[in-house]
DSSP file (Angstrom, degrees, kcal/mol; ACC not computed):
  #  RESIDUE AA STRUCTURE BP1 BP2  ACC     N-H-->O    O-->H-N    N-H-->O    O-->H-N    TCO  KAPPA ALPHA  PHI   PSI    X-CA   Y-CA   Z-CA
    1    1 A X              0   0    0      0, 0.0     2,-0.1     0, 0.0     0, 0.0   0.000 360.0 360.0 360.0 130.3  -49.6  175.2  -13.5
    2    2 A X     >  -     0   0    0      1,-0.1     4,-2.4     4,-0.0     5,-0.2  -0.350 360.0-107.6 -82.1 166.7  -53.3  175.9  -12.9
    3    3 A X  H  > S+     0   0    0      1,-0.2     4,-2.5     2,-0.2     5,-0.2   0.841 120.9  56.4 -64.4 -31.7  -54.8  179.3  -12.4
    4    4 A X  H  > S+     0   0    0      2,-0.2     4,-1.9     1,-0.2    -1,-0.2   0.925 108.5  45.7 -61.0 -46.1  -55.3  178.4   -8.7
    5    5 A X  H  > S+     0   0    0      2,-0.2     4,-2.1     1,-0.2    -2,-0.2   0.909 112.5  51.4 -61.5 -47.0  -51.6  177.6   -8.3
    6    6 A X  H  X S+     0   0    0     -4,-2.4     4,-1.5     1,-0.2    -2,-0.2   0.920 109.6  50.8 -60.7 -46.0  -50.7  180.8  -10.1
    7    7 A X  H  X S+     0   0    0     -4,-2.5     4,-1.4     1,-0.2    -1,-0.2   0.901 111.5  45.2 -61.8 -41.6  -52.9  182.9   -7.9
    8    8 A X  H  < S+     0   0    0     -4,-1.9     6,-0.3     1,-0.2    -1,-0.2   0.845 115.0  48.2 -72.6 -30.7  -51.6  181.6   -4.7
    9    9 A X  H  < S+     0   0    0     -4,-2.1    -1,-0.2    -5,-0.2    -2,-0.2   0.707 117.5  41.0 -82.9 -19.1  -48.0  181.9   -5.8
   10   10 A X  H  < S+     0   0    0     -4,-1.5     2,-0.6    -5,-0.2    -2,-0.2   0.608  96.4  78.7-105.6 -13.1  -48.4  185.5   -7.1
   11   11 A X  S >< S-     0   0    0     -4,-1.4     3,-1.9    -5,-0.2    -1,-0.1  -0.876  81.9-127.9-103.7 115.8  -50.6  187.2   -4.5
   12   12 A X  T 3  S-     0   0    0     -2,-0.6     3,-0.1     1,-0.3    -2,-0.1  -0.378  91.8  -0.4 -65.2 136.2  -48.6  188.1   -1.4
   13   13 A X  T 3  S+     0   0    0      1,-0.2    -1,-0.3    -5,-0.1     2,-0.2   0.746 100.3 154.2  50.3  28.7  -50.2  186.8    1.7
   14   14 A X    <   -     0   0    0     -3,-1.9     2,-0.4    -6,-0.3    -1,-0.2  -0.569  27.7-163.3 -85.3 147.2  -53.0  185.3   -0.4
   15   15 A X        -     0   0    0     -2,-0.2     2,-0.5    -3,-0.1    -3,-0.0  -0.971   5.1-156.8-128.2 144.4  -55.1  182.3    0.5
   16   16 A X        -     0   0    0     -2,-0.4     2,-0.5     2,-0.0    -2,-0.0  -0.993   9.0-172.0-124.7 123.0  -57.2  180.1   -1.6
   17   17 A X        -     0   0    0     -2,-0.5     2,-0.5     2,-0.0    -2,-0.0  -0.961   4.0-164.3-116.0 128.1  -60.1  178.2   -0.2
   18   18 A X        -     0   0    0     -2,-0.5     2,-0.3     0, 0.0    -2,-0.0  -0.929   7.6-155.8-112.5 134.2  -62.0  175.6   -2.2
   19   19 A X        -     0   0    0     -2,-0.5    -2,-0.0     2,-0.1    19,-0.0  -0.830  27.3 -98.5-108.5 148.1  -65.3  174.4   -0.9
   20   20 A X  S    S+     0   0    0     -2,-0.3     3,-0.2     2,-0.1    -1,-0.1  -0.181  82.4  24.7 -64.8 154.0  -66.8  171.1   -1.9
   21   21 A X  S    S-     0   0    0      1,-0.2    -2,-0.1     3,-0.0     0, 0.0  -0.169  86.0 -91.5  89.3 177.6  -69.4  170.7   -4.6
   22   22 A X  S    S+     0   0    0     -2,-0.0     2,-0.4     2,-0.0    -1,-0.2   0.270  87.1 104.8-114.3   9.2  -70.3  173.0   -7.6
   23   23 A X        -     0   0    0     -3,-0.2     3,-0.4     1,-0.1     0, 0.0  -0.784  48.6-166.1 -96.9 137.8  -72.8  175.2   -5.9
   24   24 A X  S    S+     0   0    0     -2,-0.4     3,-0.3     1,-0.2    -1,-0.1   0.509  79.8  67.7 -94.7  -9.9  -71.9  178.8   -5.0
   25   25 A X    >   +     0   0    0      1,-0.2     3,-1.4     2,-0.1     6,-0.2  -0.043  57.6 124.1-107.4  35.0  -74.8  179.6   -2.8
   26   26 A X  T 3   +     0   0    0     -3,-0.4     9,-2.7     1,-0.3    13,-0.3   0.645  68.8  59.8 -67.5 -14.7  -74.0  177.2    0.0
   27   27 A X  T 3  S+     0   0    0     -3,-0.3     2,-0.8     7,-0.2    -1,-0.3   0.467  80.6  93.6 -93.3  -0.8  -74.0  179.9    2.6
   28   28 A X    X   -     0   0    0     -3,-1.4     3,-2.0     1,-0.1     6,-0.3  -0.808  60.5-161.0 -95.9 105.9  -77.6  181.0    2.0
   29   29 A X  T 3  S+     0   0    0     -2,-0.8    -1,-0.1     1,-0.3     5,-0.1   0.653  84.4  65.6 -65.7 -12.9  -79.7  179.1    4.5
   30   30 A X  T 3  S+     0   0    0      3,-0.0     2,-0.3    -3,-0.0    -1,-0.3   0.462  91.9  78.3 -84.1  -0.7  -82.9  179.6    2.6
   31   31 A X  S X  S-     0   0    0     -3,-2.0     3,-1.5    -6,-0.2     0, 0.0  -0.754  84.5-121.3-114.4 157.9  -81.7  177.5   -0.3
   32   32 A X  T 3  S+     0   0    0     -2,-0.3    -1,-0.1     1,-0.3    -6,-0.0   0.750 109.8  62.2 -68.6 -22.8  -81.5  173.7   -0.8
   33   33 A X  T 3  S+     0   0    0     -8,-0.1    -1,-0.3    -5,-0.1   -10,-0.1   0.469  73.5 134.4 -78.6  -0.7  -77.7  174.0   -1.4
   34   34 A X    <   -     0   0    0     -3,-1.5     2,-0.5    -6,-0.3    -7,-0.2  -0.234  34.8-171.2 -58.1 129.4  -77.1  175.3    2.1
   35   35 A X     >  -     0   0    0     -9,-2.7     4,-2.8     1,-0.1     5,-0.3  -0.896   7.1-164.1-122.8  99.0  -74.1  173.6    3.8
   36   36 A X  H  > S+     0   0    0     -2,-0.5     4,-2.5     1,-0.2     5,-0.2   0.866  88.1  49.2 -55.5 -41.2  -74.0  174.7    7.5
   37   37 A X  H  > S+     0   0    0      2,-0.2     4,-2.0     1,-0.2    -1,-0.2   0.948 114.9  43.1 -66.9 -46.6  -70.4  173.5    8.0
   38   38 A X  H  > S+     0   0    0      2,-0.2     4,-2.5     1,-0.2    -2,-0.2   0.879 113.0  53.1 -64.2 -37.0  -69.1  175.2    4.9
   39   39 A X  H  X S+     0   0    0     -4,-2.8     4,-2.7   -13,-0.3    -2,-0.2   0.913 109.1  49.2 -62.4 -45.0  -71.1  178.4    5.7
   40   40 A X  H  X S+     0   0    0     -4,-2.5     4,-2.3    -5,-0.3    -2,-0.2   0.908 112.1  48.6 -62.9 -41.4  -69.6  178.6    9.2
   41   41 A X  H  X S+     0   0    0     -4,-2.0     4,-2.4     2,-0.2    -2,-0.2   0.895 111.3  50.0 -64.4 -41.2  -66.1  178.1    7.8
   42   42 A X  H  X S+     0   0    0     -4,-2.5     4,-2.6     2,-0.2     5,-0.2   0.939 110.6  49.4 -59.1 -48.7  -66.7  180.8    5.2
   43   43 A X  H  X S+     0   0    0     -4,-2.7     4,-2.7     1,-0.2     5,-0.2   0.915 110.7  49.9 -60.3 -45.7  -68.0  183.2    7.8
   44   44 A X  H  X S+     0   0    0     -4,-2.3     4,-2.3     1,-0.2    -1,-0.2   0.916 112.6  47.8 -61.0 -44.9  -65.0  182.5   10.1
   45   45 A X  H  X S+     0   0    0     -4,-2.4     4,-2.3     2,-0.2    -2,-0.2   0.886 111.8  49.0 -64.8 -39.3  -62.6  183.1    7.1
   46   46 A X  H  X S+     0   0    0     -4,-2.6     4,-2.7     2,-0.2    -2,-0.2   0.913 112.2  47.3 -65.8 -42.3  -64.3  186.3    6.0
   47   47 A X  H  X S+     0   0    0     -4,-2.7     4,-2.1    -5,-0.2    -2,-0.2   0.890 112.6  50.0 -67.9 -34.1  -64.3  187.8    9.5
   48   48 A X  H  X S+     0   0    0     -4,-2.3     4,-2.0    -5,-0.2    -2,-0.2   0.921 111.6  48.8 -64.9 -43.8  -60.6  186.8    9.9
   49   49 A X  H  X S+     0   0    0     -4,-2.3     4,-2.0     1,-0.2    -2,-0.2   0.905 111.6  49.5 -60.6 -45.7  -59.9  188.5    6.6
   50   50 A X  H  X S+     0   0    0     -4,-2.7     4,-2.2     1,-0.2    -1,-0.2   0.848 108.8  53.3 -65.1 -36.9  -61.7  191.6    7.6
   51   51 A X  H  X S+     0   0    0     -4,-2.1     4,-1.8     2,-0.2    -1,-0.2   0.881 109.4  47.4 -65.6 -39.4  -59.9  191.7   10.9
   52   52 A X  H  X S+     0   0    0     -4,-2.0     4,-0.9     2,-0.2    -2,-0.2   0.874 112.3  50.1 -68.5 -38.0  -56.6  191.6    9.2
   53   53 A X  H  < S+     0   0    0     -4,-2.0     4,-0.4     1,-0.2     3,-0.4   0.876 111.0  48.0 -65.5 -41.3  -57.6  194.3    6.7
   54   54 A X  H >< S+     0   0    0     -4,-2.2     3,-1.1     1,-0.2    -2,-0.2   0.848 106.7  57.6 -71.3 -34.7  -58.8  196.6    9.5
   55   55 A X  H 3< S+     0   0    0     -4,-1.8    -1,-0.2     1,-0.2    -2,-0.2   0.767  99.3  61.6 -68.0 -24.7  -55.5  196.0   11.5
   56   56 A X  T 3<        0   0    0     -4,-0.9    -1,-0.2    -3,-0.4    -2,-0.2   0.666 360.0 360.0 -74.9 -16.7  -53.6  197.3    8.5
   57   57 A X    <         0   0    0     -3,-1.1    -1,-0.2    -4,-0.4    -2,-0.1   0.508 360.0 360.0 -79.8 360.0  -55.2  200.7    8.6
């Protein structure tokens, strides 16, 4: 079992999203590694997560 599988199976309500490539700065539009599609997906997922977190308060 990989660490990814272990994480998903052990964290209640956890999600694991893997983005293509090996670059971690794909959401920074000022850099060559910028990937607009992945950045938009990341933004949507973060806002969804924050909305869920805020609803639990």
